[in-house]
Structures are given as C-alpha cells and as structure tokens.
C-alpha positions as CSV (number, residue, x, y, z in Angstrom):
1,M,39.7,14.6,-12.0
2,T,41.8,13.4,-9.3
3,A,45.5,13.6,-8.7
4,T,46.0,10.1,-10.1
5,D,43.9,10.0,-13.3
6,P,45.9,10.1,-16.3
7,I,46.6,13.3,-18.3
8,D,46.7,13.6,-22.2
9,V,48.0,16.9,-22.3
10,S,50.1,19.3,-20.0
11,I,50.2,22.9,-21.0
12,L,53.4,24.4,-19.5
13,V,53.3,28.2,-19.2
14,N,56.2,30.2,-18.3
15,T,55.8,33.7,-16.8
16,F,57.8,36.8,-15.2
17,E,56.1,39.8,-14.1
18,K,53.1,39.8,-16.4
19,P,50.1,38.9,-14.2
20,R,47.8,41.0,-16.5
21,H,49.1,38.7,-19.6
22,L,49.0,35.6,-17.5
23,A,45.4,36.1,-16.4
24,L,44.8,36.3,-20.4
25,V,46.5,33.1,-21.2
26,L,44.9,31.1,-18.4
27,E,41.2,32.1,-19.2
28,S,42.0,31.1,-23.0
29,I,43.1,27.8,-21.7
30,A,40.2,27.7,-19.8
31,L,38.1,28.1,-23.1
32,Q,39.7,25.4,-24.8
33,R,37.5,23.3,-27.0
34,A,39.0,19.9,-26.6
35,D,38.2,16.4,-25.8
36,C,40.8,15.5,-23.6
37,R,42.1,15.4,-19.9
38,L,44.6,18.3,-19.6
39,E,46.5,20.1,-16.7
40,V,48.1,23.3,-16.4
41,V,51.7,24.0,-14.9
42,V,52.6,27.7,-14.6
43,S,56.5,28.2,-13.9
44,D,57.4,31.6,-12.7
45,D,61.0,33.2,-12.7
46,G,60.7,34.6,-9.3
47,S,58.0,37.4,-10.0
48,T,57.3,40.1,-7.5
49,A,54.0,41.0,-8.9
50,D,50.7,39.0,-8.2
51,T,51.5,36.2,-10.4
52,A,50.7,33.6,-7.5
53,A,47.4,35.2,-7.0
54,V,46.3,35.0,-10.5
55,V,47.3,31.1,-10.5
56,A,45.2,30.7,-7.5
57,A,42.2,32.4,-8.9
58,C,42.4,30.3,-12.2
59,A,42.9,27.2,-10.2
60,A,39.8,28.0,-8.0
61,H,37.4,27.8,-11.1
62,A,39.3,25.6,-13.8
63,P,38.0,22.4,-14.8
64,F,41.3,21.0,-14.8
65,P,44.2,20.7,-12.3
66,V,46.5,23.9,-12.0
67,R,50.0,23.8,-10.6
68,F,52.4,26.4,-9.7
69,T,56.0,26.5,-9.3
70,T,58.6,29.3,-8.9
71,Q,62.3,30.1,-8.3
72,P,64.2,33.0,-7.2
73,H,65.0,35.5,-9.8
74,D,68.5,35.6,-10.9
75,G,68.8,37.0,-14.6
76,F,67.1,35.4,-17.5
77,R,67.0,31.8,-17.0
78,L,64.3,30.5,-19.4
79,A,65.7,27.1,-20.0
80,R,65.4,26.5,-16.3
81,V,62.1,27.8,-15.7
82,R,60.7,25.7,-18.5
83,N,62.2,22.4,-17.1
84,A,60.7,23.1,-13.8
85,A,57.4,23.0,-15.4
86,A,58.2,19.9,-17.4
87,R,59.3,18.1,-13.9
88,L,56.0,18.5,-12.7
89,A,53.8,17.6,-15.7
90,R,52.3,14.3,-15.9
91,G,50.8,14.5,-19.5
92,D,52.0,12.2,-22.3
93,Y,52.2,15.4,-24.5
94,L,53.7,18.8,-23.5
95,L,52.5,21.9,-24.8
96,F,54.7,24.9,-24.3
97,L,53.3,28.4,-24.2
98,D,54.6,31.6,-23.1
99,G,52.8,33.6,-20.6
100,D,52.1,36.3,-23.0
101,C,50.5,34.2,-25.7
102,V,46.9,33.5,-25.8
103,A,45.8,30.3,-27.2
104,P,42.7,30.4,-29.5
105,P,39.8,28.0,-28.6
106,H,40.7,25.3,-31.0
107,H,44.6,25.4,-30.1
108,V,44.8,22.1,-28.0
109,A,42.5,20.3,-30.5
110,A,44.6,21.2,-33.2
111,H,47.4,19.5,-31.6
112,L,45.5,16.5,-30.6
113,A,44.5,15.9,-34.1
114,R,48.0,16.5,-35.6
115,R,50.1,15.1,-33.3
116,R,51.9,11.6,-34.0
117,H,54.9,9.8,-32.3
118,G,58.4,10.9,-33.2
119,T,57.1,14.6,-34.4
120,A,57.2,17.8,-32.5
121,L,54.7,20.4,-33.6
122,L,56.1,23.9,-34.1
123,G,53.8,26.9,-33.5
124,Y,54.2,30.6,-33.6
125,C,52.6,33.7,-32.5
126,A,50.8,36.5,-34.4
127,R,52.0,39.7,-32.8
128,L,48.7,41.9,-31.6
129,S,49.4,45.9,-31.6
130,R,49.5,47.6,-28.6
131,A,46.0,49.0,-29.2
132,R,44.3,45.6,-29.7
133,S,46.2,44.2,-26.9
134,E,44.8,46.7,-24.5
135,L,41.2,45.8,-25.7
136,L,41.6,42.1,-24.3
137,V,40.5,41.5,-20.7
138,P,39.9,37.9,-19.3
139,E,36.1,38.6,-18.5
140,N,35.4,39.4,-22.2
141,L,37.7,36.7,-23.8
142,P,34.7,34.1,-24.1
143,H,33.1,36.7,-26.5
144,A,36.0,37.8,-28.5
145,D,36.8,37.2,-31.9
146,L,40.7,36.5,-31.5
147,A,41.2,35.8,-35.3
148,A,39.8,39.0,-36.1
149,L,42.3,40.9,-34.0
150,V,45.4,39.5,-35.8
151,P,46.8,42.2,-38.3
152,H,47.0,41.2,-42.1
153,A,50.6,41.6,-42.0
154,E,50.9,39.3,-39.3
155,Q,48.6,36.6,-40.9
156,R,50.7,36.9,-44.4
157,A,54.0,36.6,-42.2
158,L,52.6,33.3,-40.6
159,A,51.5,32.1,-43.8
160,R,55.0,32.6,-45.3
161,R,56.4,31.0,-42.1
162,W,54.2,27.7,-42.7
163,R,55.2,27.5,-46.4
164,K,59.0,27.9,-45.6
165,A,58.7,25.2,-42.9
166,W,56.6,22.9,-45.2
167,W,59.6,23.3,-47.8
168,H,62.2,22.7,-45.3
169,A,60.6,19.7,-43.7
170,A,59.8,18.3,-47.3
171,L,63.7,18.5,-48.0
172,R,64.5,17.0,-44.7
173,H,66.6,20.2,-43.8
174,P,69.2,19.6,-41.1
175,T,68.4,22.7,-39.3
176,K,65.1,24.2,-40.3
177,P,62.3,24.7,-39.5
178,R,63.6,26.2,-36.4
179,L,62.0,25.5,-32.9
180,A,60.4,28.4,-31.3
181,G,60.0,27.7,-27.4
182,G,57.1,29.9,-26.8
183,D,54.6,27.8,-28.7
184,F,55.5,24.2,-29.4
185,G,54.3,20.6,-28.8
186,V,56.3,17.5,-28.1
187,W,55.8,14.1,-26.7
188,R,57.0,13.7,-23.1
189,H,59.1,10.9,-23.8
190,D,61.2,12.4,-26.5
191,F,61.6,15.6,-24.4
192,A,63.1,13.4,-21.7
193,R,65.1,11.5,-24.2
194,V,67.1,14.8,-24.9
195,N,67.3,15.9,-21.6
196,G,65.0,19.0,-21.9
197,F,66.3,22.4,-22.2
198,D,69.9,22.9,-21.6
199,E,70.0,25.0,-18.5
200,R,73.6,26.3,-19.3
201,F,71.7,28.8,-21.6
202,V,71.6,31.7,-19.3
203,G,70.3,35.4,-20.8
204,W,68.3,36.0,-23.7
205,G,68.2,33.6,-26.7
206,Q,69.1,30.4,-28.5
207,E,67.9,27.7,-26.0
208,D,64.9,26.8,-28.0
209,D,67.2,26.4,-31.1
210,D,69.4,24.3,-29.3
211,L,66.4,22.1,-28.1
212,G,65.1,21.7,-31.9
213,L,68.6,20.4,-33.0
214,R,69.0,17.9,-30.2
215,L,65.5,16.6,-30.9
216,R,66.4,16.1,-34.5
217,S,69.5,14.5,-33.4
218,A,67.4,12.2,-31.4
219,G,65.5,11.3,-34.4
220,V,62.4,13.5,-33.7
221,R,60.8,15.2,-36.8
222,L,59.9,18.8,-36.5
223,E,56.9,20.0,-38.5
224,S,55.0,23.3,-38.4
225,I,51.4,23.3,-37.1
226,L,50.7,26.9,-38.5
227,D,48.2,25.8,-41.0
228,A,46.1,24.9,-38.2
229,T,46.5,27.2,-35.3
230,C,48.9,29.9,-33.8
231,S,48.9,31.9,-30.6
232,L,48.4,35.6,-30.2
233,H,51.1,37.6,-28.5
234,V,49.9,40.2,-26.3
235,W,51.8,43.6,-26.7
236,H,54.2,44.5,-23.9
237,P,57.6,46.4,-23.9
238,T,60.5,44.5,-25.1
239,D,62.3,42.8,-22.4
240,P,65.7,44.8,-22.0
241,S,67.8,41.8,-21.8
242,A,66.7,40.8,-25.5
243,A,69.1,41.3,-28.3
244,V,67.9,43.1,-31.4
245,R,69.5,40.6,-33.5
246,W,69.6,36.9,-32.9
247,R,73.3,37.1,-33.3
248,D,74.0,39.6,-30.8
249,G,72.6,37.0,-28.1
250,P,74.9,36.4,-25.2
251,N,74.4,32.6,-25.9
252,V,75.5,32.7,-29.7
253,A,79.0,31.2,-28.7
254,Y,77.9,28.4,-26.7
255,F,75.2,27.7,-29.1
256,E,77.6,27.5,-32.3
257,R,80.1,25.2,-30.2
258,R,81.0,21.9,-31.9
259,G,80.4,18.7,-30.0
260,R,76.8,19.0,-28.8
261,L,75.4,16.3,-27.2
262,T,71.9,15.0,-27.9
263,A,71.0,14.7,-24.1
264,C,72.7,17.9,-22.5
265,R,74.6,17.7,-19.6
266,R,72.2,20.1,-17.5
267,G,68.7,19.6,-18.2
268,L,65.9,17.7,-16.8
269,V,68.6,16.1,-14.7
270,A,72.2,16.6,-14.3
271,R,74.4,14.3,-16.1
272,P,77.7,14.0,-14.4
273,A,80.8,12.6,-16.5
274,A,80.1,9.2,-14.9
275,S,76.6,9.0,-16.4
276,L,77.9,9.4,-20.1
277,R,79.1,6.8,-22.6
278,W,82.8,7.4,-23.0
279,G,85.1,6.1,-25.9
280,L,88.4,5.8,-24.0
281,P,91.8,5.0,-25.9
282,D,93.4,1.5,-25.4
283,D,96.6,3.4,-24.0
284,L,94.8,5.6,-21.5
285,A,96.7,4.0,-18.5
286,A,100.2,4.6,-20.2
287,T,100.6,8.2,-19.0
288,P,100.0,10.0,-15.8
289,L,97.5,12.3,-17.2
290,G,95.5,9.1,-18.8
291,R,95.8,7.3,-15.4
292,T,94.1,10.4,-13.8
293,A,91.5,10.3,-16.4
294,A,90.8,6.7,-16.2
295,R,90.4,7.2,-12.3
296,L,87.9,10.0,-12.6
297,L,85.8,8.1,-15.3
298,A,85.8,4.7,-13.4
299,G,82.7,2.9,-13.5
300,C,81.2,5.0,-16.2
301,P,79.8,3.3,-19.4
302,R,82.4,2.6,-21.9
303,A,82.2,2.0,-25.7
304,A,83.8,-1.0,-27.0
305,A,86.3,-0.5,-29.9
306,H,84.7,1.3,-33.0
307,E,81.3,1.5,-30.9
308,P,79.6,4.9,-31.3
309,C,79.8,6.9,-27.9
310,E,78.8,10.2,-26.6
311,I,82.3,11.5,-25.9
312,E,85.4,10.1,-27.4
313,L,88.5,11.4,-25.4
314,V,92.2,11.4,-26.8
315,V,95.0,12.6,-24.5
316,R,98.6,13.8,-25.3
317,P,100.9,12.6,-24.2
318,G,99.6,9.5,-25.8
319,G,99.1,7.5,-29.0
320,G,95.2,7.3,-29.3
321,I,93.4,8.7,-32.1
322,F,89.7,9.8,-32.8
323,H,88.5,6.6,-34.6
324,R,84.6,6.0,-33.9
325,E,81.5,7.6,-34.3
326,A,81.1,10.1,-31.4
327,E,78.7,13.3,-30.6
328,C,81.8,15.1,-29.1
329,R,85.4,14.6,-29.6
330,L,87.6,15.8,-26.5
331,L,91.3,16.4,-26.8
332,I,93.3,16.9,-23.6
333,I,96.8,18.2,-23.8
334,E,98.7,18.2,-20.7
335,D,101.3,21.2,-20.4
336,A,103.6,21.6,-23.4
337,A,102.6,18.2,-25.0
338,R,102.3,18.4,-28.8
339,A,99.4,17.1,-30.7
340,E,99.5,16.5,-34.3
341,P,97.6,18.7,-36.6
342,T,95.1,16.0,-37.7
343,V,94.1,15.0,-34.3
344,R,93.3,18.8,-33.4
345,R,91.2,19.2,-36.3
346,R,89.2,16.4,-35.7
347,A,88.9,17.4,-32.2
348,D,85.5,19.3,-31.0
349,R,87.1,20.8,-28.2
350,V,90.7,21.2,-27.0
351,A,91.5,21.7,-23.3
352,C,94.9,22.2,-21.8
353,V,95.6,21.2,-18.1
354,P,98.4,21.6,-15.9
355,S,100.6,18.5,-15.1
356,G,99.2,16.7,-12.1
357,D,96.3,18.9,-11.8
358,A,93.4,16.6,-11.2
359,A,90.8,19.2,-10.3
360,A,91.4,21.0,-13.7
361,L,91.0,17.8,-15.5
362,E,88.1,16.9,-13.6
363,A,86.5,20.4,-14.5
364,V,87.2,19.7,-18.1
365,L,85.3,16.3,-18.1
366,A,82.3,17.9,-16.2
367,D,82.2,20.6,-18.8
368,A,82.7,18.7,-22.2
369,G,79.5,18.4,-24.4
C-alpha cells in the first residue's frame, strides 16, 4: 500500500504512559480479519515511556500504514489527542479505540458489515481482571481466546447495555444511547461536520457525551454494535484524574451549559466569531454597544430575518428580541442596562460588559456557544 492509496478504515488509538497496553492493542489490530484497506494512527499525550518505540516496532512489520503523533503533556487533554489523530486520518470511516482496549479479530469486520451512512456505531469494553490482563502478551495474542477471558459478569453487563441501547434507539431517545469515546465508529464527513471533539473539555470526562449530542443534532443516528463486537479493557490502576462519579467530573458544568453549537468552536479547526452564522437584531447600530458588536462581526455570515442561525444576538440597551431558530441565544447587557425577564429567560447565555470595553465584548463573542 502506498501513501496515495485510498483508505477504507482509519483506526485511531489514543495513549498515554501505557506502552505495554499499546503494544497489545496494536498487535490486536494487526490480527484483524477484515477485507479492507486500513491504517492506524496513534496519538500520544506526551508520554515519557517507550511509546514511540512501540509504535515504530509495529510499523516495521504491520501490513498497513502506521503513523504517530504526540504533543507536550499538559494535563488530561483527551479531546485534543483524539482530534490530532483524526486530522492525520485518511480513511472514509474512523474507528476510535483507547490505547488500553484490545480489539478481537473480527472487530473491524463487524463495523464494516454494519456501517451505513448517517449512523455512528457505539461500542464499549469488557473489563478484564488484573490476573487475566497480566496473562496477555503480544507474542501470544494470535493464539489467545479473547472471548474466554471476559468474565461472565461483564458479558451480562454488555448484554444489558446493548438491550438498553436498542430500546433507546427504537424510541428515538434524544440523548441515549450515550457515546463512549474509547470504542466507536463514525464516518469521517460526519465527524468533520460537527468539528470533532470539543477541545474546551480539559480534564476527565464528558467530551464523548458532548460529541454524541452534537452528532445527534447534526442528524446522525447513534446505534450500538455490542451485539456484534466489543473491545477488551486491559486492567491498569485508575487514572488519578478520573472522577468516581460522572457528575463529579470537572467538565460537568460546561457540558450542561445551554446553547451548545452543533459544530463546536474549538475542535478539528478553530471557529472564530466571523466564521459563524449570526442572527443580528435590526437595531444593532442604534447604540454604542451595538455598533461595536457590528464592527466586530463585520463580514460574518448573517441570517436574514426569521432564518435559522447558529447564534442569535440581542443587546441591551436596544429593542431586539429573540425570534428565530438558533442553536445559541446570546444576550449582552452593557453596564446597568435593564433586560426584560422574558428576554432573559429565553437567553442561553447572559453576559454583562463594561461600557466602551471592546475587548470584553470581543471575548464574549469569541466564547459563545
């Protein structure tokens, strides 16, 4: 396979300080029984261990392209790591896999058989015990019966998870089944349409829940593939940054914000205010605050009256109201200006800026959504 040959599936593996686990995952990918052209992109979060050497050893004998990217480690930045892999990927279909989750030999084939446009396939991992995890070595993986290593309790838990996912999908539930970022497949163009993972998620948790909601907002159907395959999580000590409960994570407040944009602001590409589609009030130029906003948003795509937009802007002082379909409704209030309770209630975000402070206003516009 040459660098210009088309790729059917890009397997994107994220890793940090787990070279033994990564070696197992890469060997499991090399053992895939799938009739397709695939590539592997390993994205590292600044490991100091022998991660690069593990990737190089795999690339030396793998029958497919293997690429590697890394970044300086600066805390838990999983969204950024996964986006870095996606930027390098050339495949039409992206299969995300955590660097501690071994793929059974039929994993890629199961995705190929099930995938269809407009749908993302949600997997999950069966957690292996410490004792069984320590039995796994890359050299013996071709002869290992991975299914036999999965505890019965894990098998039952995955079966329950699949049944719930099937039921939620049948009901067209607005938020379930939830996407787990460590094992899922999505078409490249759908991932790009929502601008990938939101890199404003820093620290443990919620970046994958957020991606799932935005994919749904873009019209992508999320379905479980657990009736056909799952990955196997190789035991390791719990990351010290991981919250015990989902709700205790550092990103919960940001995740639960109102006014989420389908295509996030800081993802595969940065989306400045001038790149968004805005809904602006007719009287925007009637006040100093409005004129400053108009100057900062000059040249941005603008929705006509009553057309949908990404962000609808209302300022006070001013007479505009929220009146159109918008992903985010932004109310900006200057100093002590008053805003009617009805306008405040409809706003997804309310920001107060000092009179004449263009820098503060620019910061609000740059952060909205």
